[in-house]
NUROVEX-936483 format. One line per 10 residues: number of its first residue (from 1); their letters; for each residue z, y, x of C-alpha. Coordinates in nm, 4 decimals, padded with zeros to 6 digits. Layout:
% NUROVEX-936483
NUM> A> Z:Y:X; ...
END
This chain:
% NUROVEX-936483
1> MPNPLSLAEG> -08.1813:03.3206:00.1695; -08.5125:03.1234:00.1533; -08.5981:02.9150:-00.1806; -08.5286:02.5753:-00.1456; -08.7809:02.2860:-00.1606; -08.8144:02.0521:-00.4491; -08.6386:01.7300:-00.4075; -08.9457:01.5329:-00.3181; -09.0452:01.7882:-00.0482; -08.7011:01.8105:00.0835
11> KQLVRLCETG> -08.6869:01.4100:00.1206; -09.0278:01.4372:00.2840; -08.9343:01.7054:00.5376; -08.6119:01.4979:00.6320; -08.8170:01.1822:00.6906; -09.0584:01.3957:00.9321; -08.7622:01.5149:01.1159; -08.6196:01.1532:01.1439; -08.9539:01.0132:01.2920; -08.9951:01.3219:01.5314
21> RLYEIDAWIQ> -09.3264:01.4374:01.3697; -09.3422:01.7552:01.5748; -09.7069:01.8636:01.5052; -09.6734:01.7888:01.1182; -09.3570:01.9726:01.0878; -09.5305:02.2676:01.2889; -09.8341:02.2515:01.0312; -09.5702:02.2544:00.7615; -09.4196:02.5827:00.8811; -09.7658:02.7284:00.9488
31> AGKSLTVPNE> -09.8423:02.6569:00.5737; -09.5541:02.8821:00.4937; -09.3387:02.6035:00.3386; -08.9608:02.6556:00.3383; -08.7200:02.4621:00.5698; -08.4365:02.4768:00.3166; -08.3772:02.1491:00.1243; -08.2053:02.1189:-00.2047; -07.8200:02.0701:-00.2245; -07.8705:01.7155:-00.3503
41> IRRKPLNVAM> -07.9988:01.6082:00.0008; -07.6952:01.6032:00.2140; -07.8771:01.5611:00.5633; -08.0395:01.8965:00.6737; -08.3501:01.9001:00.8840; -08.1960:02.0834:01.1803; -07.9119:01.8353:01.1634; -08.1303:01.5304:01.1638; -08.3470:01.6595:01.4420; -08.0470:01.7252:01.6787
51> STGFHSLVDL> -07.9174:01.3836:01.6186; -08.2553:01.2350:01.7386; -08.2234:01.4545:02.0514; -08.5746:01.5659:02.0190; -08.5561:01.8967:02.2165; -08.8822:02.0396:02.1168; -08.8342:01.9716:01.7580; -08.4976:02.1365:01.7598; -08.6478:02.4382:01.9449; -08.9133:02.4656:01.6692
61> LLRHEQSQEA> -08.6719:02.4516:01.3644; -08.4414:02.6840:01.5212; -08.6991:02.9389:01.5842; -08.8211:02.9494:01.2381; -08.4828:02.8992:01.0837; -08.3818:03.2153:00.8537; -08.0437:03.1084:00.7661; -07.7579:03.2301:00.9806; -07.5255:02.9670:00.8369; -07.7689:02.6801:00.9387
71> KNDALRLALL> -07.7915:02.8218:01.3010; -07.3927:02.8436:01.3096; -07.3872:02.4692:01.1864; -07.6331:02.3645:01.4598; -07.4241:02.5328:01.7361; -07.1209:02.3397:01.5969; -07.3123:02.0045:01.5818; -07.4361:02.0743:01.9326; -07.0820:02.1183:02.0565; -06.9848:01.7927:01.8682
81> LDRPAFTELA> -07.2632:01.5984:02.0058; -07.1917:01.7362:02.3430; -07.5474:01.8431:02.3864; -07.5136:02.1555:02.6168; -07.9191:02.2057:02.6057; -07.8864:02.2261:02.2231; -07.6018:02.4590:02.2576; -07.8015:02.6865:02.4581; -08.0908:02.6799:02.2228; -07.8874:02.7564:01.9249
91> IAHGADIHAV> -07.7143:03.0699:02.0927; -08.0493:03.1630:02.2186; -08.2062:03.1520:01.8638; -07.9097:03.3646:01.6998; -07.6140:03.1445:01.6419; -07.2867:03.3430:01.6575; -07.0601:03.1997:01.9177; -06.7557:03.3524:01.7246; -06.8414:03.1316:01.4406; -06.7223:02.8369:01.6392
101> PFLDVLMTGD> -06.3535:02.7993:01.7272; -06.3038:02.8481:02.1182; -06.1019:02.5344:02.1008; -06.4206:02.3302:02.0039; -06.6019:02.4680:02.2937; -06.2975:02.3619:02.5207; -06.2815:02.0256:02.3726; -06.6445:01.9531:02.5244; -06.4706:01.9176:02.8534; -06.7897:02.0896:02.9879
111> RSVVRSFLEK> -06.6948:02.3652:03.2427; -07.0410:02.5226:03.2525; -07.0611:02.5482:02.8645; -06.7090:02.6990:02.8485; -06.8098:02.9561:03.1054; -07.1380:03.0356:02.9088; -06.9141:03.1090:02.6024; -06.6759:03.3268:02.7985; -06.9657:03.5343:02.9492; -07.0893:03.5973:02.5927
121> GADPITGHPF> -06.7540:03.7313:02.4801; -06.5849:03.4168:02.3275; -06.1993:03.4653:02.2255; -05.9841:03.2461:02.4439; -05.6495:03.3888:02.3009; -05.6472:03.3587:01.9172; -05.4949:03.0117:01.8096; -05.3889:02.9220:02.1643; -05.6969:02.7309:02.2588; -05.6050:02.6619:02.6117
131> AHAFCKLRVK> -05.2709:02.5310:02.5276; -05.4311:02.2920:02.2498; -05.7022:02.1722:02.4987; -05.4427:02.1004:02.7577; -05.2465:01.8767:02.5251; -05.5193:01.7134:02.3250; -05.8084:01.6505:02.5999; -05.5840:01.6079:02.8874; -05.8727:01.6399:03.1487; -05.8669:01.8382:03.4631
141> TILGSYLDCR> -06.1905:02.0292:03.3770; -05.9830:02.2204:03.1265; -05.7585:02.3426:03.4293; -06.0759:02.4648:03.5920; -06.2008:02.6413:03.2689; -05.8561:02.7964:03.2484; -05.8732:02.9263:03.5911; -06.2323:03.0469:03.5569; -06.1143:03.2493:03.2492; -05.8252:03.4320:03.4410
151> RMRPGLAEPL> -06.0829:03.5304:03.7095; -06.3367:03.6374:03.4565; -06.1003:03.8010:03.2156; -05.8056:03.9596:03.4358; -05.7108:04.1718:03.1576; -05.5959:03.8543:02.9454; -05.3759:03.7368:03.2378; -05.0661:03.7695:03.0330; -05.1680:03.5829:02.7135; -05.3372:03.3158:02.9299
161> QEQADMALRQ> -05.0204:03.2645:03.1206; -04.8506:03.2235:02.7792; -05.0609:02.9399:02.6859; -05.0247:02.7557:03.0152; -04.6236:02.8051:02.9952; -04.6474:02.6679:02.6061; -04.8308:02.3614:02.7265; -04.5876:02.3101:03.0205; -04.2916:02.3049:02.7693; -04.4911:02.0714:02.5348
171> FCQEVNVKWV> -04.5547:01.8150:02.8370; -04.1754:01.8392:02.9245; -04.0872:01.7465:02.5791; -04.3380:01.4340:02.6055; -04.2355:01.3469:02.9606; -04.5761:01.3600:03.1088; -04.5116:01.3930:03.4626; -04.8756:01.4054:03.5607; -04.9576:01.7086:03.3442; -04.6259:01.9010:03.4294
181> SLLMWAGANP> -04.7395:01.8847:03.7897; -05.0940:01.9926:03.7223; -04.9687:02.2800:03.5271; -04.7206:02.3798:03.7813; -05.0033:02.3803:04.0376; -05.2058:02.5966:03.8094; -04.9274:02.8486:03.7984; -04.7341:02.7725:03.4751; -04.3978:02.9226:03.4811; -04.1021:02.6804:03.3771
191> RSRGPALDDV> -03.8643:02.9621:03.3370; -04.0422:03.1776:03.0703; -03.8984:03.1553:02.7095; -04.1142:03.0809:02.3985; -04.2335:02.8031:02.1761; -04.3565:02.4715:02.2727; -04.6948:02.3726:02.1279; -04.5474:02.1769:01.8327; -04.3240:02.4530:01.7415; -04.5841:02.7398:01.7665
201> DHGDDPEWHT> -04.6011:02.7597:01.3971; -04.2584:02.9017:01.3888; -04.3896:03.2117:01.5643; -04.1501:03.4535:01.6991; -03.8466:03.3026:01.5691; -03.6100:03.2930:01.8615; -03.4308:02.9953:01.7325; -03.7298:02.7817:01.8236; -03.7860:02.9482:02.1800; -03.7188:02.7410:02.4872
211> TALLEACGSG> -03.8050:02.7058:02.8479; -03.9641:02.4185:03.0400; -03.6389:02.3744:03.2343; -03.4524:02.3231:02.9037; -03.7087:02.1011:02.7609; -03.6933:01.8775:03.0724; -03.3107:01.8618:03.0289; -03.3597:01.7540:02.6579; -03.6225:01.4812:02.7605; -03.3912:01.3244:02.9928
221> SIEILKRLKP> -03.6518:01.3018:03.2967; -03.4706:01.3726:03.6177; -03.8174:01.3448:03.7888; -03.9665:01.6126:03.5785; -03.6631:01.8415:03.6253; -03.7022:01.8159:03.9931; -04.0658:01.9113:03.9703; -03.9791:02.2266:03.7991; -03.7317:02.3276:04.1106; -03.4422:02.4702:03.9332
231> TGADDLAGML> -03.1978:02.6832:04.1377; -02.8527:02.8069:04.1046; -03.0003:03.1345:03.9635; -03.1289:02.9570:03.6550; -02.9456:02.9141:03.3397; -02.7537:02.6130:03.4325; -02.5049:02.6593:03.1501; -02.7781:02.6199:02.9094; -02.9467:02.3481:03.0801; -02.6129:02.1549:03.1056
241> ERAALSAYRD> -02.5563:02.1932:02.7306; -02.9040:02.0737:02.6576; -02.8603:01.7714:02.8724; -02.5090:01.7040:02.7169; -02.6568:01.7162:02.3720; -02.8373:01.3839:02.4568; -02.5841:01.2746:02.6894; -02.8036:01.2375:02.9955; -02.5559:01.1645:03.2777; -02.8025:01.1674:03.5553
251> ILEYLFDLGA> -02.9342:01.5180:03.4524; -02.5665:01.6294:03.4038; -02.4870:01.5137:03.7481; -02.7906:01.6874:03.9090; -02.7082:02.0104:03.7377; -02.3461:01.9787:03.8645; -02.4881:01.9379:04.2127; -02.6834:02.2686:04.1587; -02.3526:02.4444:04.0779; -02.3327:02.4303:03.7202
261> QPNDRPDGGP> -01.9923:02.4999:03.5565; -01.8804:02.2949:03.2488; -01.6770:02.5916:03.0823; -01.9479:02.8455:03.0745; -01.8175:03.0608:02.7813; -01.6221:03.3949:02.8429; -01.3098:03.2522:02.6935; -01.3532:02.9132:02.8859; -01.4775:02.7135:02.5862; -01.6885:02.3986:02.6709
271> SALEACIRHL> -02.0250:02.4141:02.4900; -02.1558:02.1160:02.6936; -01.8521:01.9074:02.5947; -01.8696:01.9839:02.2479; -02.2395:01.9125:02.2519; -02.1714:01.5887:02.3950; -01.9136:01.5047:02.1502; -02.1882:01.5969:01.8782; -02.4031:01.3416:02.0364; -02.1653:01.0651:01.9256
281> GWEDFDRVRY> -02.2448:01.1479:01.5735; -02.6061:01.0285:01.5991; -02.6289:00.8106:01.9001; -02.5993:00.5024:01.6775; -02.9503:00.5137:01.5447; -02.9167:00.1982:01.3522; -02.6887:00.3604:01.1071; -02.9882:00.5726:01.0132; -03.2559:00.3007:01.0570; -03.0881:00.0376:00.8416
291> RYGANYLTPA> -02.9136:00.2801:00.6157; -02.5736:00.1385:00.6589; -02.3218:00.2240:00.4018; -02.0167:00.4747:00.4280; -01.7975:00.1728:00.5265; -01.9794:00.0964:00.8429; -01.7950:00.2242:01.1732; -01.9982:00.2514:01.4972; -01.8546:00.0118:01.7509; -01.8028:00.1317:02.1049
301> YKVSKGREAI> -02.1008:-00.0277:02.2675; -02.3328:00.1812:02.0287; -02.1960:00.5018:02.1901; -02.1429:00.3941:02.5418; -02.4074:00.6524:02.6457; -02.2068:00.9401:02.5085; -01.8867:00.8170:02.6125; -01.9907:00.7838:02.9735; -02.1218:01.1525:02.9618; -01.8032:01.2948:02.8204
311> KLLLQRGAMW> -01.5996:01.1113:03.0922; -01.8298:01.2842:03.3540; -01.7856:01.6279:03.1918; -01.4207:01.5847:03.1905; -01.3934:01.4524:03.5445; -01.5993:01.7839:03.6470; -01.3277:01.9942:03.4870; -01.4527:02.0602:03.1232; -01.1844:02.1856:02.9096; -01.1601:02.1191:02.5315
321> KPEPSTLNDT> -01.0361:02.4245:02.3349; -01.1978:02.3662:01.9903; -01.2113:02.6088:01.7262; -01.1209:02.5185:01.3525; -01.4897:02.4549:01.2611; -01.5316:02.2449:01.5723; -01.2225:02.0380:01.4841; -01.3728:01.9716:01.1591; -01.7067:01.8611:01.3039; -01.5169:01.6393:01.5342
331> RRILYRLEPD> -01.3131:01.4798:01.2718; -01.6454:01.4026:01.0765; -01.7727:01.2207:01.4062; -01.4592:01.0291:01.4690; -01.4486:00.9013:01.1076; -01.7760:00.7291:01.1703; -01.6636:00.5620:01.4751; -01.4477:00.2312:01.5024; -01.0758:00.3373:01.5264; -01.0173:00.2210:01.8827
341> VAVELMALLL> -01.3333:00.4277:01.9862; -01.1804:00.7334:01.8228; -00.8411:00.6923:01.9972; -01.0271:00.6215:02.3359; -01.1903:00.9776:02.2904; -00.8510:01.1197:02.1934; -00.7142:00.9831:02.5175; -00.9863:01.1359:02.7302; -00.9270:01.4822:02.5555; -00.5623:01.4551:02.5866
351> NTPAGEDGVR> -00.5673:01.4826:02.9643; -00.7571:01.8084:02.9650; -00.5782:02.1434:02.9791; -00.4577:02.2315:02.6240; -00.5989:01.9115:02.5088; -00.2835:01.7973:02.3596; -00.3011:02.0855:02.1089; -00.6416:01.9700:02.0011; -00.5538:01.6137:01.9560; -00.2291:01.6988:01.7589
361> ELLRVPRMRQ> -00.4648:01.9253:01.5253; -00.6988:01.6169:01.4886; -00.4205:01.3934:01.3830; -00.2682:01.6598:01.1396; -00.4976:01.5577:00.8729; -00.3951:01.2520:00.6545; -00.7244:01.0978:00.6455; -00.7520:01.0906:01.0338; -00.3961:00.9433:01.0497; -00.5211:00.6765:00.7934
371> HVASCERQLA> -00.8343:00.6039:01.0203; -00.6321:00.5285:01.3232; -00.3326:00.3616:01.1517; -00.4482:00.0336:01.3071; -00.4233:00.1720:01.6530; -00.0398:00.2847:01.6438; 00.0149:00.0908:01.9804; -00.2811:00.2651:02.1559; -00.1424:00.5902:02.0479; 00.2236:00.4838:02.1454
381> RLGLTQDGGR> 00.0770:00.4332:02.5055; -00.0594:00.7713:02.4968; 00.2970:00.9035:02.4050; 00.1905:00.9992:02.0567; 00.2908:00.9348:01.6954; 00.0533:00.8989:01.4407; 00.0985:01.2500:01.3141; 00.0141:01.3872:01.6393; 00.3577:01.4507:01.7790; 00.4926:01.3413:02.1128
391> RPEVQTASPP> 00.7005:01.0188:02.0975; 01.0560:01.0808:02.2358; 01.0793:01.0088:02.6032; 01.1564:00.6636:02.7071; 01.4810:00.6259:02.8930; 01.4434:00.6050:03.2698; 01.4482:00.2275:03.3548; 01.7193:00.1061:03.5990; 01.6229:00.0411:03.9606; 01.5726:-00.3040:04.0734
401> SPYVLAKYDR> 01.8752:-00.4594:04.2493; 01.8850:-00.4727:04.6331; 01.8450:-00.8551:04.6327; 01.5160:-00.8198:04.4351; 01.3867:-00.5379:04.6638; 01.4816:-00.7465:04.9770; 01.3263:-01.0825:04.8493; 01.0162:-00.9858:04.6751; 00.7055:-00.7900:04.7892; 00.5660:-00.6215:04.4947
411> EKLYMEVWSE> 00.1998:-00.6245:04.5859; 00.2257:-00.9688:04.7030; 00.3954:-01.0879:04.3741; 00.1034:-00.8978:04.1847; -00.1627:-01.0921:04.3466; 00.0259:-01.4271:04.2973; 00.0965:-01.3993:03.9113; -00.2835:-01.3120:03.8646; -00.3835:-01.5987:04.0780; -00.2170:-01.8914:03.9009
421> PTQKVAQRYG> 00.0296:-01.9710:03.6158; 00.3642:-01.8072:03.6346; 00.5377:-02.1396:03.6419; 00.3657:-02.2373:03.9669; 00.4516:-01.9204:04.1185; 00.8119:-01.9377:04.0182; 00.8364:-02.2944:04.1605; 00.7455:-02.1465:04.5053; 01.0254:-01.9020:04.4839; 01.2768:-02.1561:04.3502
431> ISDVALSKVC> 01.3398:-01.9812:04.0137; 01.2258:-02.0356:03.6568; 00.9394:-01.8755:03.4925; 01.1702:-01.6720:03.2782; 01.3519:-01.5473:03.6009; 01.0321:-01.4604:03.7508; 00.9217:-01.2667:03.4503; 01.2375:-01.0478:03.4856; 01.1697:-00.9869:03.8528; 00.8051:-00.8639:03.7511
441> KQLHVPKPPR> 00.9712:-00.6578:03.4842; 01.2114:-00.4749:03.7201; 00.9285:-00.4194:03.9763; 00.6834:-00.3041:03.7060; 00.4265:-00.5744:03.8020; 00.1969:-00.6524:03.5092; 00.1624:-01.0187:03.4226; -00.1173:-01.1950:03.2336; -00.0811:-01.2110:02.8573; 00.0379:-01.5094:02.6708
451> GYWAKRDAGR> -00.2573:-01.7605:02.6550; -00.4500:-01.6087:02.9472; -00.4797:-01.9222:03.1658; -00.5878:-02.1458:02.8591; -00.8439:-01.9133:02.7586; -00.9776:-01.8928:03.1219; -00.9792:-02.2582:03.1764; -01.1745:-02.3033:02.8502; -01.4395:-02.0728:02.9569; -01.3479:-01.8068:02.7124
461> RVSPRPKLLP> -01.3464:-01.4278:02.7645; -00.9957:-01.2924:02.8949; -00.8658:-00.9502:02.9261; -00.9473:-00.7803:03.2576; -00.6595:-00.7577:03.5160; -00.5010:-00.4111:03.5106; -00.4496:-00.2099:03.8063; -00.1053:-00.2120:03.9871; -00.0130:00.1477:03.9440; 00.1807:00.3264:04.2186
471> WRLGNKHA> 00.5467:00.2808:04.1637; 00.8695:00.4539:04.2652; 01.2426:00.4210:04.1806; 01.2876:00.6095:03.8465; 00.9427:00.5316:03.7021; 00.9539:00.5921:03.3365; 00.6873:00.3285:03.2463; 00.8036:-00.0313:03.2612
END
C-alpha cells in the first residue's frame, strides 16, 4: 500500500480535488507524490472528485490509484450516486464488481448498468437480490432486468424463478395488487412452496414455507386471490384453513364456490372450523393493546367477524369432532368471552353431527359450568343442563280446542299482537287480554315481552320480533 501523505499534504490534495484543479493534481502525480491521505482525513480524494462530478478528474485519479480497496470504494460510491459513467470508469480501471452486492446494482434502477454487471459475471443469486429489489425499489425497470437476466443466464432459470415466487408471496402478504399482477405477468408461480421474503432468514424450515395462494387467503384480499387464478386442483383445504384462521368470510365463500370441502381430514375432522374457533381467541385486539386484566370478558360485537365465519362453515356442512387437546384450547377461548357469547357458540356447534358430545365435554369441566352459570335459561332453550346433560323431554302440549282453531287464524293473530298492545287486540275479539294470552299460548304464537310497548313509545331499544315457527299438533315447544 502506498505511503500516506502528511496531514498538511493530505488536506492540500483534498482541497485541490474539491476545486477541480485537474492540472495541478496531474502535476502532483507526475512529481511522484502519493494519493493516499492519512486516516485522520475522513474525505478521500477520489470520493471528493466523484461528488463534484468532474469526469476527467475522476478518470485521472482512478488511473493512478494503486489501492484496490479505494477502487472498490469508488465503484460503490458511483452506484450510490447513480453515476453510470463513473461506474464504468471504476470497472475499467480495475474495480472488482464482486466487491459490490448485486442488490446495490439493482437498486440503481438502471437497466443498462445491471446488464453491464451481468455481462461481466455478477452474481444475481446469492442473497436473493432480485426478490429484495422487487420489494424495496418497486419500479418496473427491475422486471426488465429480471427478464434480461433470464435471457442472458438460462442456466440460472430455476433460482431466478424462486426469487420471483418469493417476492410474489411477499406482495400477497402486503396486499399489493399492482405488484402481484406484474409478477404474475413476469411468470411468477403462485403455487410454488417456499418462504416469503420476510421469512427467508428461516431458510429451509418447512414450517415457514407457504405459497402465494395461501398468503392471499391469509391477507383477506379477494381481488388478489382472483388474480392468482386458483382452481379446484389446488390445495383448497389448506387455503380454506388459512382463510378461516383470520375469519375472512368472502374468501371462504369464494373457496366453497371453487369446490372446497369443510371437512378435509381423513377422519372427517374440520381443520377450517377449528382454525376459525381459534380466531375468536385473538380477534379482540383491544385486549392486547390496552392490556385488559384477566377479569375482562370479550363482548359479542368484538368477535362478530369470527362468529359470522363460523356460521358460514357450519352452514356449508363443517363438522365438529374435537380431540381432547382441541377441547382444552376451545375452553380457554370460551373463558375469555362473555358467557352469552360462549353459549351462542355452543348452540351453533350443538347442531352439527356429533356436536352434542363435544358440547357435553365442554360443560363437563366445573370451571366452564361456573362460567356459563348466568346463562341457565339459554342452555335450557337448547335442551341442556349446566352439566351438559339433556333436559327431560317436555310433555307434549295439549292440542287447541276446536273452538280456538275455528275462530282464530294463527298467522293473522301473530301479526296483530306484534302490531299493537294485547288489550286493543283483545277488544276487537270481544275477550280479555288474559284470555287472548291463553289463545296465543295454545296456538304457539309468541307475544311481545312485558314493557315492550312502553319502551318502544319512549324510543328505547326493544327486543326483535321472533319468527313464527312452523307449527303442527303435538308440537313440544310452547
